[in-house]
SERO-4910 file (N, C-alpha, C, O; in steps of 0.05 Angstrom, whole numbers):
BEGIN
 pado doro    nc1    nc2    nc3   cac1   cac2   cac3    cc1    cc2    cc3    oc1    oc2    oc3
  Met    A   -326    168   -438   -315    193   -430   -324    216   -448   -320    239   -442
  Asp    A   -336    208   -471   -344    228   -491   -371    239   -484   -391    226   -488
  Asn    A   -372    263   -474   -397    276   -466   -399    303   -479   -407    323   -466
  Leu    A   -393    305   -505   -392    331   -518   -417    336   -534   -422    359   -543
  Glu    A   -433    315   -538   -458    320   -553   -480    328   -533   -489    312   -517
  Asn    A   -488    353   -535   -509    363   -517   -526    383   -532   -524    385   -556
  Asn    A   -543    397   -518   -562    415   -531   -550    442   -536   -565    460   -545
  Tyr    A   -525    446   -532   -512    472   -537   -498    472   -563   -475    464   -566
  Asp    A   -512    481   -584   -502    480   -611   -481    501   -615   -484    524   -607
  Met    A   -459    493   -629   -439    512   -637   -438    512   -667   -445    492   -680
  Lys    A   -429    534   -679   -425    534   -708   -402    514   -714   -385    510   -697
  Val    A   -403    504   -738   -382    484   -746   -355    498   -743   -350    519   -754
  Ile    A   -336    484   -730   -309    495   -725   -291    488   -749   -287    464   -755
  Gln    A   -281    508   -762   -261    504   -783   -241    527   -780   -248    550   -778
  Trp    A   -215    520   -779   -194    540   -776   -169    531   -790   -155    513   -781
  Phe    A   -164    542   -814   -141    533   -830   -129    558   -843   -133    562   -867
  Pro    A   -114    574   -828   -102    598   -840    -84    591   -864    -74    569   -866
  Gly    A    -80    611   -881    -66    606   -906    -38    595   -902    -28    579   -918
  His    A    -24    603   -881      4    594   -877      5    564   -871     26    552   -875
  Met    A    -18    552   -863    -17    524   -857    -16    507   -882     -3    486   -882
  Ala    A    -28    517   -903    -26    503   -929      3    503   -939     12    483   -950
  Lys    A     16    525   -935     44    528   -942     61    508   -926     80    497   -936
  Thr    A     54    505   -900     69    486   -883     67    458   -893     86    443   -892
  Arg    A     43    450   -902     40    422   -912     59    417   -936     71    396   -938
  Arg    A     62    437   -953     80    434   -976    109    433   -966    125    419   -977
  Ala    A    115    449   -946    142    450   -935    150    424   -922    173    415   -924
  Ile    A    131    411   -908    137    385   -896    146    365   -917    166    352   -913
  Ala    A    131    363   -938    137    344   -960    164    351   -972    180    333   -979
  Ala    A    170    377   -976    194    385   -989    219    380   -972    241    376   -983
  Asn    A    217    382   -946    240    380   -928    243    353   -915    263    349   -900
  Leu    A    225    335   -920    226    309   -907    252    294   -913    262    279   -896
  Lys    A    262    297   -937    286    283   -946    311    292   -931    331    279   -932
  Leu    A    309    315   -918    332    327   -904    335    316   -875    356    321   -863
  Val    A    315    301   -865    316    292   -837    316    262   -835    309    247   -854
  Asp    A    326    252   -812    327    224   -807    302    213   -794    295    189   -798
  Ala    A    288    230   -779    264    221   -765    246    244   -760    254    268   -761
  Val    A    221    238   -753    201    258   -746    194    255   -717    188    233   -708
  Val    A    195    277   -702    185    277   -675    158    291   -675    156    315   -680
  Glu    A    137    276   -670    109    287   -671     99    292   -642     99    274   -626
  Leu    A     91    317   -637     80    323   -611     50    323   -612     38    333   -631
  Val    A     38    312   -591      9    314   -587      4    323   -559     23    323   -542
  Asp    A    -20    331   -553    -28    340   -526    -37    315   -511    -55    301   -520
  Ala    A    -24    310   -488    -31    286   -472    -59    286   -463    -70    265   -456
  Arg    A    -72    309   -463   -101    310   -455   -119    301   -478   -142    293   -473
  Thr    A   -109    303   -503   -124    295   -526   -106    281   -546   -101    291   -568
  Pro    A    -95    257   -539    -75    244   -556    -84    237   -584    -68    235   -602
  Leu    A   -110    232   -587   -121    225   -613   -129    250   -628   -122    254   -651
  Ser    A   -145    267   -616   -156    291   -629   -134    310   -637   -137    325   -657
  Ser    A   -111    310   -622    -89    329   -629    -69    316   -648    -48    328   -653
  Arg    A    -75    293   -659    -58    281   -680    -69    289   -707    -92    283   -713
  Asn    A    -54    303   -722    -62    311   -749    -64    286   -766    -44    273   -771
  Pro    A    -88    279   -776    -91    254   -792    -76    254   -818    -72    233   -830
  Glu    A    -66    278   -826    -51    279   -851    -22    273   -847     -7    269   -867
  Ile    A    -12    273   -822     16    268   -817     26    242   -828     48    240   -839
  Asp    A      9    221   -825     17    195   -836     23    196   -865     44    185   -874
  Ser    A      6    208   -881     10    210   -910     33    229   -916     47    225   -936
  Leu    A     35    251   -901     56    271   -907     84    261   -901    102    267   -915
  Thr    A     87    244   -880    113    235   -872    120    207   -883    143    199   -882
  Gly    A    101    193   -894    106    167   -906    119    147   -887    109    143   -865
  Asn    A    140    134   -895    154    114   -879    177    125   -862    192    110   -851
  Lys    A    178    151   -860    200    163   -844    197    154   -814    175    156   -803
  Pro    A    218    145   -801    217    137   -773    205    160   -756    211    183   -761
  Arg    A    188    153   -737    175    173   -721    173    166   -692    169    143   -685
  Leu    A    176    187   -675    172    184   -646    149    202   -638    149    226   -645
  Leu    A    129    191   -623    106    207   -614    111    215   -585    116    199   -568
  Leu    A    108    241   -580    111    252   -553     85    262   -543     73    280   -555
  Leu    A     75    251   -521     51    261   -508     59    284   -489     66    279   -466
  Asn    A     58    308   -499     67    331   -484     46    341   -465     22    334   -468
  Lys    A     54    358   -447     36    369   -427     24    347   -409      1    349   -400
  Ser    A     39    326   -405     30    304   -390     24    311   -361     10    297   -346
  Asp    A     36    334   -352     31    343   -324      3    353   -321     -7    355   -299
  Leu    A    -11    360   -344    -38    369   -343    -58    347   -347    -82    351   -344
  Ala    A    -49    324   -355    -67    301   -361    -69    282   -338    -53    281   -320
  Asp    A    -91    267   -339    -96    246   -319    -75    224   -324    -74    211   -345
  Ser    A    -59    218   -304    -36    199   -307    -46    171   -314    -33    157   -329
  Arg    A    -69    163   -303    -80    137   -310    -88    135   -339    -83    115   -353
  Ala    A   -100    156   -349   -108    157   -377    -83    158   -395    -83    145   -416
  Thr    A    -62    173   -387    -38    174   -403    -25    146   -406    -16    139   -428
  Gln    A    -25    131   -384    -14    103   -386    -31     86   -405    -20     70   -420
  Met    A    -57     90   -405    -74     76   -424    -67     82   -453    -67     65   -470
  Trp    A    -61    108   -458    -54    116   -485    -26    105   -493    -23     96   -515
  Leu    A     -8    105   -474     19     93   -480     16     64   -487     29     54   -505
  Asp    A      0     49   -472     -5     21   -477    -18     17   -504    -11     -1   -519
  His    A    -36     35   -511    -50     34   -537    -31     38   -560    -31     22   -579
  Phe    A    -13     58   -557      6     63   -579     26     40   -581     34     32   -603
  Ala    A     34     29   -558     53      6   -559     41    -18   -573     55    -31   -589
  Lys    A     15    -23   -568      2    -46   -582      0    -41   -612     -1    -61   -627
  Asn    A      1    -16   -620     -1    -10   -649     27     -3   -660     29      8   -682
  Asn    A     48    -12   -646     76     -8   -655     83     21   -661     97     26   -681
  Ile    A     73     39   -645     80     67   -648     97     76   -624     86     77   -602
  Pro    A    122     81   -628    139     89   -605    129    115   -593    125    135   -608
  Ala    A    124    116   -567    112    139   -555    123    143   -526    129    123   -512
  Leu    A    126    168   -518    134    175   -491    116    197   -480    106    214   -495
  Ala    A    112    197   -454     98    219   -441    119    239   -430    137    231   -416
  Val    A    116    264   -437    135    284   -429    121    310   -421     97    314   -426
  Asp    A    136    328   -408    127    355   -404    150    373   -411    169    375   -396
  Cys    A    148    386   -434    171    402   -444    178    426   -426    201    434   -425
  Arg    A    158    437   -413    164    461   -397    179    454   -372    199    468   -365
  Ser    A    172    433   -358    186    425   -334    210    407   -340    228    405   -323
  Gly    A    210    394   -363    231    376   -370    225    347   -363    241    329   -368
  Lys    A    202    342   -350    195    314   -342    195    296   -367    181    301   -387
  Gly    A    210    274   -364    211    254   -386    229    260   -409    233    244   -427
  Met    A    240    285   -410    255    293   -433    282    278   -435    293    276   -457
  Asn    A    292    268   -413    318    254   -414    316    227   -428    336    214   -434
  Arg    A    291    218   -434    287    193   -448    285    197   -479    285    177   -493
  Val    A    282    221   -488    276    226   -516    299    217   -534    294    201   -552
  Met    A    322    228   -530    345    221   -548    353    191   -546    358    179   -567
  Pro    A    354    179   -522    359    150   -521    338    134   -536    345    114   -549
  Glu    A    313    142   -534    291    128   -549    296    130   -579    292    111   -594
  Leu    A    304    154   -588    308    158   -616    332    142   -626    331    128   -646
  Lys    A    354    143   -611    379    130   -620    377    100   -618    386     85   -636
  Asn    A    366     90   -596    367     61   -590    343     46   -602    345     21   -605
  Lys    A    322     59   -608    298     45   -619    290     56   -646    291     42   -666
  Val    A    281     80   -646    269     92   -671    290     92   -694    283     85   -716
  Leu    A    315    100   -688    335    102   -708    357     80   -705    380     85   -713
  Ser    A    351     58   -692    371     38   -686    384     27   -712    408     23   -712
  Glu    A    368     23   -733    380     12   -758    398     33   -770    420     26   -780
  Leu    A    390     58   -771    407     79   -782    433     82   -766    454     85   -778
  Met    A    431     81   -740    455     85   -723    474     61   -728    499     65   -729
  Ala    A    464     37   -730    481     14   -735    494     16   -762    517      9   -766
  Lys    A    479     25   -782    490     28   -809    512     49   -810    533     45   -823
  Arg    A    508     71   -796    529     91   -794    554     81   -780    576     88   -788
  Glu    A    549     65   -759    572     54   -744    589     36   -762    613     37   -762
  Arg    A    575     19   -779    590      1   -797    605     16   -819    626      7   -827
  Ser    A    594     38   -827    606     53   -850    625     75   -841    634     91   -857
  Gly    A    630     77   -815    648     97   -804    636    125   -803    651    145   -804
  Met    A    610    127   -802    596    153   -802    581    157   -775    561    171   -774
  Ala    A    592    145   -754    578    147   -728    576    176   -718    558    182   -702
  Gly    A    593    193   -728    592    221   -718    574    239   -734    573    263   -729
  Ala    A    560    228   -754    543    245   -770    520    256   -754    510    241   -736
  Pro    A    511    280   -758    490    292   -742    463    278   -746    457    267   -768
  Ile    A    447    277   -725    420    267   -727    402    291   -732    401    310   -717
  Arg    A    386    289   -754    368    311   -761    340    302   -757    331    281   -766
  Leu    A    325    319   -742    298    313   -734    278    335   -743    284    358   -739
  Met    A    256    327   -753    235    346   -760    214    346   -737    205    325   -729
  Ile    A    208    369   -726    189    372   -704    162    380   -715    159    401   -727
  Leu    A    142    363   -711    115    368   -722     94    367   -700     98    354   -680
  Gly    A     72    381   -705     50    380   -686     30    402   -693     37    421   -708
  Ile    A      6    400   -682    -14    421   -687     -6    446   -671     12    445   -654
  Pro    A    -20    468   -676    -13    493   -661    -17    490   -631    -34    475   -621
  Asn    A      0    503   -616     -2    505   -587      2    479   -572     -7    476   -549
  Val    A     16    460   -585     20    434   -572     47    433   -557     52    414   -542
  Gly    A     64    453   -562     89    455   -546    114    450   -562    135    443   -550
  Lys    A    114    454   -588    138    449   -604    161    468   -596    184    459   -593
  Ser    A    155    493   -592    176    512   -585    187    506   -557    211    508   -553
  Ser    A    170    497   -539    180    490   -512    197    465   -514    217    464   -499
  Leu    A    191    447   -531    207    423   -535    235    430   -545    255    421   -534
  Ile    A    236    447   -565    262    455   -577    278    470   -556    302    466   -554
  Asn    A    266    489   -542    280    504   -522    291    486   -500    313    490   -490
  Arg    A    276    466   -492    284    447   -471    308    430   -482    327    426   -467
  Met    A    306    420   -506    328    404   -517    353    420   -522    375    410   -520
  Ala    A    349    446   -529    372    463   -535    385    474   -509    407    484   -509
  Gly    A    370    473   -487    380    483   -462    380    513   -461    393    525   -444
  Ser    A    366    526   -479    364    555   -479    339    564   -495    327    547   -508
  Lys    A    332    589   -492    309    599   -507    317    605   -535    327    626   -541
  Arg    A    311    586   -553    318    589   -581    295    597   -599    298    608   -620
  Thr    A    270    590   -590    246    597   -605    226    610   -588    226    608   -563
  Lys    A    208    625   -600    188    640   -586    166    622   -575    156    604   -590
  Val    A    158    626   -550    138    610   -538    115    628   -528    120    647   -514
  Glu    A     91    622   -537     67    637   -528     44    618   -525     42    597   -539
  Asp    A     25    625   -507      2    608   -503    -21    616   -522    -44    620   -513
  Arg    A    -14    617   -547    -35    622   -567    -26    607   -592     -2    606   -598
  Pro    A    -45    597   -608    -38    581   -631    -27    597   -654    -35    621   -658
  Gly    A    -10    585   -670     -1    597   -695     21    617   -692     24    635   -709
  Val    A     38    615   -671     60    634   -668     83    629   -687     92    647   -700
  Thr    A     91    603   -689    113    596   -708    102    597   -736     84    582   -743
  Arg    A    113    614   -753    102    617   -780    122    608   -802    114    603   -825
  Val    A    147    604   -795    167    596   -815    183    573   -803    186    571   -779
  Lys    A    194    556   -820    211    535   -811    238    546   -801    246    568   -810
  Gln    A    251    533   -783    277    542   -772    293    518   -763    282    500   -750
  Trp    A    318    518   -768    337    497   -759    349    506   -732    356    529   -729
  Val    A    351    487   -714    363    492   -688    384    471   -683    377    447   -684
  Lys    A    409    479   -679    430    460   -674    434    455   -644    435    475   -628
  Leu    A    436    430   -635    440    423   -607    469    416   -602    484    412   -621
  Lys    A    477    415   -577    504    409   -570    513    381   -576    536    375   -581
  Asp    A    493    362   -576    500    334   -579    499    324   -608    492    302   -614
  Asn    A    506    342   -627    507    336   -655    480    328   -666    477    310   -683
  Thr    A    459    342   -656    432    338   -665    422    364   -677    427    385   -666
  Glu    A    407    362   -699    395    386   -711    365    382   -713    355    362   -722
  Leu    A    351    403   -704    322    402   -704    311    421   -725    319    444   -727
  Leu    A    292    411   -741    278    428   -760    250    433   -749    232    416   -749
  Asp    A    245    458   -739    219    465   -727    201    475   -749    208    494   -764
  Met    A    178    462   -752    158    470   -772    135    484   -758    128    477   -736
  Pro    A    122    503   -772     98    516   -760     77    495   -754     75    474   -767
  Gly    A     60    500   -734     38    482   -728     19    481   -751     12    501   -763
  Val    A      9    457   -756    -10    454   -779    -34    437   -771    -31    415   -761
  Leu    A    -57    448   -776    -82    433   -773    -89    421   -801    -73    422   -819
  Trp    A   -112    410   -803   -120    398   -829   -144    414   -840   -159    426   -824
  Pro    A   -148    413   -866   -167    432   -879   -196    429   -869   -210    449   -868
  Lys    A   -205    406   -861   -232    402   -853   -235    383   -829   -225    361   -831
  Phe    A   -248    392   -808   -253    374   -785   -278    357   -791   -300    367   -789
  Glu    A   -273    332   -798   -295    314   -802   -309    308   -776   -334    304   -775
  Asp    A   -294    306   -755   -305    300   -728   -305    326   -712   -285    335   -702
  Gln    A   -329    337   -708   -331    362   -693   -325    358   -663   -317    377   -650
  Ser    A   -329    334   -653   -322    329   -625   -292    333   -621   -283    344   -601
  Ala    A   -276    324   -641   -247    328   -639   -241    358   -641   -223    367   -626
  Ala    A   -255    372   -658   -251    401   -660   -257    415   -633   -243    434   -625
  Val    A   -278    406   -620   -286    418   -594   -264    413   -574   -257    431   -558
  Arg    A   -253    388   -573   -232    382   -554   -208    400   -559   -195    410   -540
  Leu    A   -201    404   -584   -178    422   -591   -184    450   -582   -166    464   -572
  Ala    A   -209    458   -585   -217    485   -576   -214    487   -546   -206    508   -535
  Phe    A   -222    466   -531   -218    466   -502   -190    473   -494   -185    489   -476
  Thr    A   -170    460   -508   -142    462   -500   -129    488   -511   -107    494   -503
  Gly    A   -143    502   -529   -131    527   -539   -116    523   -565   -102    541   -574
  Ala    A   -119    500   -578   -105    495   -603   -118    509   -626   -106    513   -647
  Ile    A   -143    518   -622   -158    534   -642   -162    561   -630   -170    564   -607
  Ser    A   -158    582   -646   -160    609   -636   -188    615   -624   -208    609   -637
  Asp    A   -188    626   -600   -214    633   -587   -228    655   -603   -252    658   -600
  Asp    A   -214    669   -620   -226    691   -635   -249    682   -654   -266    697   -661
  Ile    A   -248    656   -662   -269    646   -681   -290    629   -666   -307    617   -679
  Leu    A   -288    629   -639   -306    611   -624   -326    627   -607   -321    650   -600
  Asp    A   -348    613   -600   -367    623   -581   -357    612   -554   -363    589   -547
  Val    A   -343    629   -538   -330    618   -514   -350    610   -493   -344    592   -477
  Glu    A   -373    623   -492   -393    615   -472   -404    587   -478   -406    571   -459
  Thr    A   -411    582   -503   -420    555   -510   -398    534   -506   -403    512   -496
  Leu    A   -373    542   -512   -351    524   -509   -347    517   -479   -343    494   -472
  Ala    A   -349    537   -462   -346    533   -433   -369    515   -423   -365    499   -405
  Met    A   -393    519   -433   -416    502   -425   -410    473   -432   -415    455   -415
  Lys    A   -400    468   -455   -393    441   -463   -372    429   -445   -373    405   -438
  Leu    A   -351    445   -439   -330    435   -422   -340    429   -394   -334    408   -382
  Leu    A   -357    446   -383   -368    442   -356   -386    417   -356   -385    402   -336
  Ser    A   -401    412   -377   -418    388   -379   -401    363   -379   -408    343   -367
  Phe    A   -379    365   -394   -360    342   -395   -348    337   -368   -348    314   -358
  Leu    A   -339    358   -355   -326    355   -329   -346    345   -308   -338    329   -290
  Ala    A   -371    353   -309   -391    345   -290   -395    315   -292   -401    302   -272
  Gly    A   -391    303   -316   -395    275   -319   -369    259   -313   -370    237   -301
  Ala    A   -346    270   -322   -321    254   -320   -304    262   -296   -290    245   -285
  Tyr    A   -305    287   -288   -288    297   -266   -304    315   -247   -296    338   -243
  Pro    A   -325    306   -235   -341    323   -218   -326    333   -194   -331    355   -184
  Ala    A   -306    318   -184   -291    326   -161   -275    352   -167   -270    368   -149
  Ser    A   -267    355   -192   -252    379   -200   -269    404   -197   -259    424   -188
  Leu    A   -294    401   -205   -312    424   -203   -318    431   -173   -320    454   -166
  Lys    A   -320    410   -158   -326    414   -129   -302    428   -116   -306    446    -99
  Glu    A   -278    419   -122   -255    429   -109   -249    458   -117   -241    475   -101
  Arg    A   -251    463   -144   -244    489   -154   -265    510   -150   -259    533   -142
  Tyr    A   -290    503   -155   -312    523   -154   -332    518   -131   -351    533   -129
  Lys    A   -327    498   -115   -345    492    -92   -373    485   -102   -393    492    -90
  Leu    A   -374    471   -125   -400    463   -136   -407    434   -129   -390    417   -131
  Glu    A   -431    430   -120   -441    403   -115   -455    394   -140   -477    404   -147
  Val    A   -443    375   -154   -453    367   -180   -468    340   -178   -457    320   -168
  Ser    A   -493    340   -187   -509    315   -186   -508    300   -213   -514    276   -214
  Gly    A   -501    314   -234   -501    302   -260   -525    310   -277   -526    305   -301
  Ser    A   -545    323   -265   -569    331   -279   -568    360   -288   -585    370   -303
  Glu    A   -547    375   -280   -545    403   -287   -539    407   -316   -525    391   -329
  Thr    A   -550    428   -327   -544    435   -355   -518    452   -356   -509    462   -335
  Gly    A   -507    456   -379   -483    471   -382   -487    500   -373   -469    512   -361
  Ile    A   -510    512   -381   -514    540   -373   -518    542   -343   -509    562   -331
  Glu    A   -530    523   -330   -533    523   -301   -506    522   -288   -501    536   -268
  Leu    A   -488    505   -298   -461    503   -287   -445    528   -291   -431    537   -273
  Leu    A   -448    540   -315   -433    565   -320   -443    588   -303   -427    603   -292
  Glu    A   -469    590   -299   -480    610   -282   -472    606   -253   -467    625   -238
  Ala    A   -470    580   -245   -462    574   -217   -433    582   -212   -426    593   -191
  Val    A   -416    578   -232   -388    587   -230   -386    617   -227   -372    628   -210
  Gly    A   -401    631   -245   -402    660   -244   -411    671   -217   -401    690   -207
  Lys    A   -432    658   -207   -443    667   -181   -423    662   -158   -419    679   -141
  Lys    A   -410    638   -158   -391    632   -138   -368    651   -138   -357    658   -117
  Arg    A   -360    660   -162   -337    678   -164   -345    708   -163   -328    726   -165
  Gly    A   -371    713   -158   -380    741   -156   -379    757   -182   -374    781   -181
  Met    A   -382    743   -204   -381    756   -231   -409    766   -238   -423    754   -254
  Met    A   -417    788   -226   -443    798   -230   -444    825   -245   -426    842   -242
  Leu    A   -465    828   -261   -469    854   -274   -492    869   -259   -503    858   -241
  Ser    A   -497    893   -268   -519    908   -255   -545    893   -258   -551    881   -278
  Gly    A   -561    896   -238   -587    882   -238   -586    853   -230   -606    839   -232
  Gly    A   -563    845   -219   -561    817   -210   -557    797   -232   -560    773   -227
  Val    A   -550    806   -256   -545    788   -279   -517    777   -277   -498    791   -272
  Ile    A   -514    751   -281   -488    738   -280   -473    743   -306   -484    740   -328
  Asn    A   -448    750   -304   -431    755   -327   -420    728   -337   -398    720   -329
  Thr    A   -436    715   -354   -428    688   -363   -404    689   -382   -390    669   -384
  Glu    A   -400    711   -396   -377    712   -414   -351    712   -397   -332    698   -404
  Arg    A   -351    728   -377   -327    728   -359   -323    701   -345   -301    692   -342
  Ala    A   -345    689   -337   -343    662   -325   -332    642   -345   -316    625   -337
  Ala    A   -341    644   -370   -332    625   -390   -302    627   -395   -288    607   -396
  Ile    A   -293    652   -397   -264    657   -401   -248    646   -378   -227    634   -381
  Thr    A   -259    649   -353   -245    639   -329   -243    609   -330   -222    597   -324
  Val    A   -265    595   -336   -266    566   -337   -246    555   -357   -231    537   -351
  Leu    A   -246    567   -381   -228    558   -402   -199    563   -394   -181    545   -398
  Asp    A   -193    586   -384   -165    593   -375   -156    574   -353   -133    565   -353
  Glu    A   -173    569   -334   -165    552   -311   -162    523   -319   -146    508   -308
  Phe    A   -178    513   -338   -174    486   -349   -147    485   -363   -132    466   -358
  Arg    A   -142    504   -381   -118    503   -397    -92    505   -380    -71    495   -388
  Ser    A    -94    519   -358    -70    523   -341    -67    501   -320    -47    500   -305
  Gly    A    -86    482   -319    -84    460   -300    -96    466   -273    -93    450   -254
  Lys    A   -109    489   -269   -120    496   -243   -144    479   -236   -152    478   -212
  Leu    A   -156    465   -255   -178    447   -250   -168    419   -243   -185    401   -239
  Gly    A   -142    415   -243   -131    388   -238   -122    374   -263   -123    386   -285
  Thr    A   -113    350   -260   -103    334   -283   -127    321   -297   -141    304   -285
  Ile    A   -131    328   -322   -155    320   -337   -148    310   -365   -132    323   -378
  Thr    A   -160    288   -373   -157    278   -400   -184    278   -413   -204    269   -401
  Leu    A   -186    287   -438   -211    291   -451   -221    268   -468   -244    267   -476
  Glu    A   -204    248   -472   -212    225   -488   -195    200   -480   -172    203   -471
  Leu    A   -206    177   -484   -192    152   -478   -190    135   -503   -207    138   -521
  Pro    A   -171    117   -505   -169    100   -529   -192     80   -529   -202     72   -508
  Glu    A   -200     72   -553   -220     51   -555   -209     25   -545   -187     17   -552
  Val    A   -225     11   -530   -217    -16   -519   -221    -37   -540   -215    -61   -535
***
């Protein structure tokens, strides 16, 4: 499924704003205050959207992995990922925080499995009513604010479709004696795997301001032509043979949508923005960008 290596070179993607370094320190400092960590990833990129530093930052703290935005992902691929995490003894659920799909399973999973030992210990010691404190972690734009708002049953945190909105930690108290510690989204200082960085850029986890959106859209279209050609046919009425280059696909989209400049030149920048926006919003269908290794 990995078709990101092509002839369309992009500059090396690195994006690590100063506040993210501060977040790393805050995670370590506040970990002792919580009972478990709820880690959000994007169901379309369950591996690439996992910060590799989270394991070392959170140590042995109990953790639940949520594959968010599952409504945008290929359901067959999502099940493959859930099976993969289960085989590796990583508790994981597929959810969609905006619609609420799967969210009714989160607290039971935490209480009955992830924190079962702690809950039993509290029961024996007469502390069954003690609050459950959870740290919410994930990379930018993965849906942490939507998760908290859904669990709180009200709009408690700011939600925007751009990375890096949450800049400070904040505690949110829920009605069921649960407290959530929302941490700003944090990436890692250096992307060793540029393919992972490109996937994150596809989903909007990295600011478009530092990217060449036309090259990015070419890479996305090349991937879709190989993995999801029916999506391109349905959305853009493109007949894909598999031999088209990224620029040919991008120009075809622009032509189909009437995105023309004077002199009959195709506005490829406008076409690129359209392709990226429509992928991110799910208008191209349910798509997963990577599969677990067999």
